[in-house]
C-alpha positions as CSV (number, residue, x, y, z in Angstrom):
1,X,-72.1,-93.9,-102.7
2,X,-74.3,-96.1,-100.7
3,X,-75.4,-95.4,-96.9
4,X,-74.9,-98.9,-95.3
5,X,-75.3,-97.7,-91.5
6,X,-76.1,-94.5,-89.3
7,X,-74.7,-93.6,-86.2
8,X,-77.8,-94.0,-84.0
9,X,-76.9,-92.0,-81.1
10,X,-76.1,-89.0,-84.1
11,X,-79.5,-89.8,-85.6
12,X,-81.1,-89.3,-82.6
13,X,-79.3,-86.0,-81.5
14,X,-80.1,-84.5,-85.0
15,X,-83.8,-85.5,-84.8
16,X,-84.1,-84.4,-81.8
17,X,-82.6,-80.8,-82.2
18,X,-84.7,-80.6,-85.4
19,X,-88.3,-81.5,-83.6
20,X,-87.2,-79.2,-80.5
21,X,-87.4,-76.7,-83.2
22,X,-90.6,-77.6,-84.9
23,X,-91.9,-77.8,-80.6
24,X,-90.4,-73.9,-80.4
25,X,-92.2,-72.9,-83.8
26,X,-95.7,-75.1,-82.5
27,X,-94.8,-73.3,-78.9
28,X,-94.8,-69.7,-80.2
29,X,-98.3,-70.3,-82.3
30,X,-100.1,-71.7,-79.2
31,X,-98.6,-68.5,-77.0
32,X,-99.5,-66.3,-79.7
33,X,-102.9,-67.8,-80.6
34,X,-104.1,-69.3,-77.2
35,X,-103.1,-65.8,-75.5
36,X,-105.7,-63.8,-78.3
37,X,-107.7,-65.9,-77.8
38,X,-107.4,-66.5,-74.2
39,X,-107.8,-62.9,-73.6
40,X,-110.4,-62.3,-75.9
41,X,-112.7,-65.2,-73.9
42,X,-111.8,-63.9,-70.7
43,X,-112.8,-60.0,-71.7
44,X,-115.9,-61.2,-72.5
45,X,-116.3,-63.1,-69.2
46,X,-115.7,-60.1,-67.0
47,X,-112.0,-61.6,-66.1
48,X,-108.3,-60.3,-66.9
49,X,-108.0,-62.9,-69.0
50,X,-104.6,-64.1,-68.4
51,X,-104.7,-67.4,-68.1
52,X,-104.3,-68.1,-72.3
53,X,-101.2,-66.0,-71.1
54,X,-99.6,-67.8,-68.6
55,X,-100.7,-71.3,-71.0
56,X,-99.2,-69.9,-73.8
57,X,-95.9,-69.6,-72.0
58,X,-96.0,-72.7,-70.8
59,X,-96.6,-74.2,-74.4
60,X,-93.2,-72.5,-75.3
61,X,-91.3,-73.9,-73.0
62,X,-92.6,-77.2,-72.9
63,X,-93.5,-78.1,-76.5
64,X,-90.0,-77.9,-77.7
65,X,-88.9,-80.4,-74.9
66,X,-91.6,-82.6,-75.8
67,X,-90.9,-82.3,-79.2
68,X,-87.2,-82.9,-78.6
69,X,-87.3,-85.8,-76.2
70,X,-90.1,-87.4,-79.1
71,X,-87.7,-86.7,-81.4
72,X,-84.7,-88.0,-80.3
73,X,-86.4,-91.6,-79.0
74,X,-88.1,-91.2,-82.6
75,X,-84.6,-90.9,-84.5
76,X,-82.8,-93.8,-82.4
77,X,-85.6,-95.9,-83.4
78,X,-85.8,-94.9,-86.9
79,X,-81.7,-95.2,-87.0
80,X,-81.8,-98.7,-85.5
81,X,-84.7,-100.3,-88.0
82,X,-82.7,-98.7,-90.7
83,X,-79.4,-100.6,-89.7
84,X,-81.5,-103.7,-89.9
85,X,-83.2,-103.2,-92.7
86,X,-80.3,-102.1,-94.4
87,X,-78.2,-105.4,-94.1
88,X,-81.2,-107.1,-95.8
89,X,-81.7,-105.0,-99.1
90,X,-77.9,-103.3,-98.8
91,X,-78.8,-99.7,-97.5
92,X,-80.1,-96.4,-100.0
93,X,-77.6,-95.8,-103.4
94,X,-76.9,-92.1,-103.6
95,X,-75.1,-90.6,-106.6
96,X,-72.8,-87.5,-106.3
97,X,-71.5,-85.4,-108.8
C-alpha cells in the first residue's frame, strides 16, 4: 500500500483538533501552576493574588484556540508539501497484514 496524496483540508482538521487538545493540556497546566504561583506571590506581597487565577482561566480558553489554529495551518502546509514531494519520490510505502 502506498500513500500518494493527502486531502489537505482533512489533514488540517485533524492536526488542528490534535493541537487544540495539546493546547488544552498546556492551558490547564498554566492555570494550575499560574494560579498556585500567582497566589503565593500575591500573599507575599500583601495582595489577594487573584491575577494568577484570572490569567490561568485566560490560558485555558486562549491556548487551545491558538494551538488549534496554528495546528490547522501547519497541517495544511505539511499536506501540501507532502503532496508535492510524493509526486517526485512516489509516496510512503506501508506494509499491512
